[in-house]
C-alpha positions as MATLAB code, in Angstrom:
seq = 'MALFDIFRKKPAAQAETEAGTQTGTQAPPQPTPQESEETRQEREREEKQEREALNAGLEKTRTGIFSRLARSVAGRSKVDDEMLDELEEILITSDVGVDTTVVIIKRIEERVARDKYMNASELQSILREEIAALLEESGRNADSESDTFGISTRQSEPYVLMVVGVNGVGKTTTIGKLAAKLARAGKKVYIGAADTFRAAAIDQLQVWADRSGATMIRQQMGSDPASVAYDTLRSAVANNADVVLIDTAGRLHNKIGLMNELSKIRNVMAKVIPDAPHEVMLVLDGSTGQNAFEQAREFTAATHVNSLAITKLDGTAKGGVVIGISDRFRVPVRYIGVGEGVDDLQIFDRRTFVEALFSIEN';
ca = [
      65.779  -45.724   28.301;
      64.103  -44.295   26.251;
      60.749  -45.272   26.344;
      60.710  -44.404   30.651;
      60.860  -41.444   29.435;
      58.225  -41.177   26.417;
      56.256  -41.420   29.665;
      58.888  -39.653   32.274;
      58.438  -36.627   30.368;
      54.915  -35.235   29.164;
      54.539  -32.600   26.749;
      53.442  -29.766   29.143;
      50.350  -29.380   27.835;
      49.302  -33.161   27.552;
      50.338  -32.256   31.958;
      47.816  -29.071   32.111;
      44.710  -31.404   30.718;
      45.464  -34.270   32.491;
      46.115  -31.732   35.713;
      42.414  -30.231   34.583;
      40.566  -34.430   34.821;
      41.803  -34.584   37.848;
      40.747  -31.336   39.451;
      37.632  -30.584   37.704;
      38.437  -27.674   36.206;
      39.187  -29.474   32.445;
      38.631  -26.388   29.261;
      36.661  -27.609   27.244;
      38.440  -28.741   23.874;
      38.873  -25.234   21.154;
      38.270  -25.536   16.869;
      41.707  -25.129   15.839;
      42.617  -22.131   13.824;
      41.942  -24.203   10.797;
      38.409  -25.661   11.972;
      37.390  -21.823   13.285;
      37.822  -19.766    9.279;
      36.284  -23.286    8.019;
      33.505  -22.000    9.766;
      33.720  -18.068    8.982;
      34.030  -19.612    5.488;
      31.025  -21.711    5.388;
      28.861  -18.580    7.402;
      30.209  -15.897    4.664;
      29.453  -17.919    1.105;
      25.714  -18.384    3.016;
      24.881  -14.901    4.117;
      26.061  -14.038    0.308;
      23.821  -15.932   -1.230;
      21.152  -14.456    1.226;
      21.748  -11.191   -0.405;
      21.828  -12.564   -3.368;
      18.480  -13.212   -3.180;
      17.433  -10.944   -1.645;
      18.689   -8.430   -3.778;
      17.173  -10.843   -6.803;
      13.229  -11.074   -5.440;
      13.189   -7.545   -4.356;
      14.852   -6.309   -8.258;
      10.998   -5.380   -9.325;
       9.688   -3.646   -6.682;
      13.676   -1.964   -6.328;
      12.921   -0.618  -10.591;
       9.177    0.330   -9.805;
      10.443    2.560   -7.163;
      13.553    3.742   -7.506;
      14.263    4.009  -11.374;
      10.612    6.085  -11.866;
      12.160    8.596   -8.562;
      15.118    8.578  -11.018;
      13.130   10.275  -13.829;
      11.580   12.553  -10.319;
      14.529   13.881   -9.944;
      16.238   14.257  -12.453;
      17.153   18.169  -14.177;
      16.207   19.533  -10.744;
      18.911   21.781   -8.382;
      16.306   20.602   -5.036;
      13.162   18.713   -3.147;
      10.530   20.967   -3.913;
       5.800   20.770   -2.922;
       6.028   19.886   -6.348;
       9.315   16.652   -6.634;
       6.817   15.760   -2.995;
       3.852   14.757   -4.066;
       5.992   12.631   -7.850;
       7.390   10.773   -4.475;
       4.202   10.327   -2.883;
       1.979    8.709   -5.801;
       5.203    6.615   -6.782;
       4.907    5.452   -2.622;
       0.970    5.078   -2.771;
       0.950    3.073   -5.564;
       4.415    0.109   -4.952;
       2.390   -0.251   -2.479;
       3.790    1.465    1.144;
      -0.015    1.950    1.562;
      -1.436    5.510    2.124;
      -0.754    5.788    5.887;
       2.551    5.187    5.792;
       2.995    7.410    2.773;
       1.997   10.731    4.899;
       4.518    9.790    7.442;
       7.293    9.440    5.481;
       6.213   12.824    2.875;
       5.847   14.293    6.583;
       9.251   13.807    7.778;
      11.405   14.407    4.709;
       9.340   17.920    4.891;
       9.693   17.900    8.286;
      14.000   17.206    7.385;
      13.278   19.875    4.168;
      12.169   23.027    6.092;
      15.121   21.962    9.318;
      17.866   22.186    6.541;
      16.554   24.414    3.935;
      18.116   23.592    0.806;
      18.677   20.258   -0.104;
      20.223   18.631   -3.135;
      17.601   16.442   -5.355;
      19.852   13.811   -5.366;
      20.093   13.891   -1.260;
      16.468   12.205   -1.707;
      17.282    8.080   -2.018;
      19.574    8.705    0.924;
      17.368   10.774    3.199;
      14.360    8.078    1.925;
      15.993    4.793    2.833;
      16.929    6.441    6.592;
      13.331    7.254    6.566;
      12.363    3.756    5.748;
      15.256    2.211    7.625;
      13.648    4.708   10.930;
       9.953    3.521   10.116;
      10.784   -0.518   11.019;
      13.165    0.108   13.070;
      10.000    1.870   15.410;
       7.357   -0.893   14.499;
       9.714   -4.167   15.736;
      11.569   -6.090   16.751;
      14.028   -8.781   14.246;
      13.588  -12.074   14.754;
      16.655  -13.306   16.447;
      19.292  -14.501   14.174;
      21.948  -15.051   16.288;
      19.109  -17.499   17.912;
      19.675  -21.214   18.361;
      17.510  -21.998   15.529;
      16.444  -19.749   12.843;
      15.498  -16.939   14.284;
      13.095  -18.888   16.943;
      14.630  -18.873   20.649;
      14.171  -22.315   21.492;
      13.113  -23.933   25.371;
      14.846  -25.505   27.475;
      12.023  -27.033   29.543;
       9.451  -27.517   26.726;
       8.380  -27.840   23.460;
       8.128  -23.954   21.706;
       4.807  -23.769   20.793;
       3.765  -21.701   16.647;
       0.353  -21.329   15.764;
       0.594  -19.963   11.873;
      -2.674  -18.622   10.617;
      -4.053  -16.890    6.669;
      -5.840  -17.526    4.621;
      -5.899  -19.323    1.212;
      -2.785  -19.504   -0.493;
      -1.223  -16.961    0.813;
       1.476  -19.493    0.653;
       0.831  -21.343    5.055;
       1.701  -24.488    4.477;
       4.286  -23.453    2.544;
       5.726  -21.639    4.943;
       5.414  -24.119    7.855;
       6.645  -26.720    5.000;
       9.618  -24.329    4.469;
       9.865  -23.727    8.455;
      10.537  -27.158    9.430;
      12.884  -28.132    6.665;
      15.411  -25.269    8.381;
      14.540  -25.921   12.144;
      14.747  -30.227   10.784;
      17.825  -29.248    9.496;
      19.079  -27.092   12.512;
      18.818  -30.440   14.951;
      16.512  -29.672   16.059;
      12.895  -32.593   17.174;
      10.263  -31.155   14.873;
       6.029  -31.418   15.448;
       3.776  -30.248   13.234;
      -0.473  -30.687   13.608;
      -2.175  -30.364   10.375;
      -5.618  -28.313   12.240;
      -6.833  -27.179    8.799;
      -9.130  -29.893    8.433;
     -10.822  -28.660    5.486;
      -9.009  -29.661    3.154;
      -7.181  -32.157    2.005;
      -4.160  -30.938   -0.022;
      -3.384  -28.662    2.964;
      -3.117  -31.519    4.618;
      -1.394  -34.090    1.969;
       0.967  -30.799    1.174;
       2.299  -31.126    4.862;
       2.688  -34.463    4.593;
       4.859  -34.281    2.645;
       6.752  -31.183    3.149;
       7.091  -33.203    6.777;
       8.638  -36.957    5.454;
      11.192  -34.401    3.281;
      12.230  -32.843    6.850;
      12.368  -35.422    9.446;
       9.133  -33.920   11.010;
       6.348  -35.405   12.743;
       3.332  -34.675   11.162;
       0.205  -35.601   13.436;
      -2.863  -35.320   11.285;
      -7.055  -37.071   11.552;
      -9.640  -36.969    9.472;
     -10.858  -34.315    7.446;
     -13.251  -32.419    9.415;
     -12.213  -32.884   12.300;
     -11.868  -30.824   15.266;
      -8.638  -28.576   14.669;
      -8.522  -28.174   18.265;
      -8.590  -31.367   18.094;
      -5.312  -31.575   15.860;
      -3.138  -29.055   17.936;
      -4.415  -30.829   21.724;
      -3.314  -34.342   19.922;
       0.230  -32.918   18.667;
       0.599  -31.151   22.252;
       0.857  -34.074   23.796;
       2.668  -36.695   21.433;
       5.059  -33.692   21.196;
       5.312  -33.067   24.818;
       5.758  -37.121   25.506;
       8.706  -36.797   22.993;
      10.864  -33.568   24.076;
       9.964  -31.624   20.934;
      12.098  -28.541   20.596;
       9.378  -26.694   17.974;
       5.539  -26.797   16.710;
       4.121  -25.878   14.407;
       0.026  -25.670   14.252;
      -1.679  -25.039   10.748;
      -5.241  -23.474   10.856;
      -7.858  -23.369    8.505;
      -7.605  -20.958    6.091;
     -10.937  -19.692    5.670;
     -11.781  -16.194    5.652;
     -14.598  -16.014    7.171;
     -17.109  -13.380    8.702;
     -14.815  -12.281   11.904;
     -16.521  -13.236   15.018;
     -16.222  -17.551   13.256;
     -12.596  -16.937   13.213;
     -12.572  -15.630   16.626;
     -14.161  -18.388   17.901;
     -12.329  -20.981   16.443;
      -9.112  -19.772   17.096;
      -9.449  -19.613   21.321;
     -11.074  -22.372   20.986;
      -6.956  -24.090   20.168;
      -5.272  -21.907   21.703;
      -7.850  -22.302   25.458;
      -7.185  -26.168   24.363;
      -3.132  -25.959   23.641;
      -2.960  -24.166   26.899;
      -4.201  -27.290   28.713;
      -1.134  -28.833   27.869;
       0.931  -26.246   27.647;
      -0.096  -22.924   30.641;
       1.561  -20.754   27.737;
       0.934  -21.837   24.320;
       1.257  -20.574   21.466;
       4.405  -18.834   22.615;
       3.534  -17.522   19.299;
       1.153  -16.420   16.313;
       2.281  -15.650   13.737;
       0.279  -14.235    9.921;
       1.321  -15.200    7.284;
       0.044  -13.231    4.237;
       1.457  -12.854    0.060;
       3.190   -9.464   -0.402;
       2.297   -9.603   -4.074;
      -1.539   -9.205   -3.584;
      -1.057   -5.377   -2.274;
      -3.885   -3.494   -0.307;
      -5.284   -7.261    0.100;
      -3.014   -7.884    2.231;
      -3.414   -4.785    4.353;
      -6.653   -6.168    4.504;
      -6.254   -9.418    5.554;
      -4.144   -8.375    8.396;
      -6.676   -6.059    9.916;
      -9.510   -8.978    9.666;
      -6.353  -11.164   11.215;
      -5.223   -8.600   13.745;
      -8.608   -7.712   15.317;
      -9.522  -11.568   15.901;
      -6.968  -12.491   17.350;
      -3.998  -11.483   19.064;
      -0.898  -11.374   16.494;
       2.630  -11.237   16.937;
       4.174  -11.758   14.164;
       4.560  -11.933   10.191;
       5.534  -13.142    7.252;
       4.978  -12.233    4.082;
       5.906  -14.130    0.672;
       5.873  -13.471   -2.419;
       7.841  -11.250   -2.641;
       9.673  -12.238   -6.008;
       8.113  -11.431   -9.380;
       5.774   -8.581   -8.000;
       6.732   -5.144   -7.904;
       4.150   -4.563   -4.786;
       6.960   -5.252   -2.374;
       6.706   -2.041   -0.016;
       3.222   -3.529    1.100;
       6.670   -4.849    3.684;
       6.892   -1.184    4.685;
       3.009   -0.536    4.508;
       2.146   -3.708    7.431;
       4.903   -3.156    9.620;
       4.415    0.569    9.762;
       0.994    0.340   10.204;
       0.075   -2.855   11.992;
       3.542   -3.106   15.024;
       3.307   -6.214   14.492;
       7.403   -7.280   13.405;
       8.228   -9.372   10.703;
       9.573  -12.607   11.201;
      10.564  -14.110    8.059;
       9.657  -13.199    4.210;
      10.014  -15.379    0.713;
      11.765  -14.485   -2.083;
      11.494  -17.568   -3.614;
      10.672  -20.971   -4.216;
      12.828  -23.010   -2.745;
      13.902  -23.708    1.340;
      16.599  -21.183    1.392;
      14.335  -19.193   -0.579;
      11.910  -18.474    2.826;
      14.792  -16.427    5.229;
      14.662  -15.016    8.510;
      13.718  -10.315    7.394;
      16.420   -7.895    8.865;
      15.398   -4.537    8.317;
      19.010   -3.713    7.361;
      19.920   -5.826    4.405;
      16.398   -5.242    3.454;
      16.254   -1.880    3.099;
      20.238   -1.750    1.194;
      18.620   -4.144   -0.674;
      15.049   -2.583   -1.857;
      18.204    0.334   -1.964;
      20.372   -1.138   -4.320;
      23.452   -0.379   -1.917;
      25.055   -4.097   -1.608;
      25.498   -5.015   -5.169;
];
């Protein structure tokens, strides 16, 4: 009788599950509290590691700006013209840029005039608020909640990201790290080696592709870059890829030549996917300071750049360039590089960046 009772008296939960199966309304299985807690703890560990890497990467910039600022306000009771002049010099020499520095100083002057009296010790807090506001105005954050490292992949066709920038800025390495991040997230990644003028760039990309499991499309040295991009997209579409990363030549020759070359690549890709590329990302070396401004000016004039990656922020006191470029060109920063490792390529988040810059979190 006990055996028949087992089949006759099923647990209520099991009965509900079976009923749901029969009616087609069964709810998807929910993670156990233990699984949910493990996921949460893992996410918190990753976020902590990223914050620590960002704090370390911005250490020289933070020291360069705020140690000088601390000396400037020492012994002073209020914000006056002399102090603002010193702050202006600090920001300019930290490669925030003249135009952006003028905007920041003007905003602080307006707040001083409005509040009538402002303690010098409040200056750092005010500066933090104004920098955060400028970054907010300059463009969106990358979508850190999207399915793939800031990129919202598409359902019907690959997301195409064309990467531009001069030689030596870390363009090839950024593509490789991005491919590794995307592959780690379970996405099928194709890389197009359209910088056909440098064998070293192609070989370096191949190493990254092999490491990450991405598929790389390449041709012989000196081949037409547009042909490589075309072949890459056709292969990616045929094999249901999720993301395509197209490298381009890093020669910053005259603007007309650059524009023609990049336009040809874009036009050829559009024959395969009509709205490709979906994004053109300019990679800049943050350690070069004002040179990065000049490169941004040249490339934004030559092609439609709609995102930035700023590399090599670790080991330099010129991290203020992120603020200036973001404000000056009104192009959102998608990624920043704060080290050599794959995980040192981070999604740029305005709030986290400002917190690290001002040492809000230790």
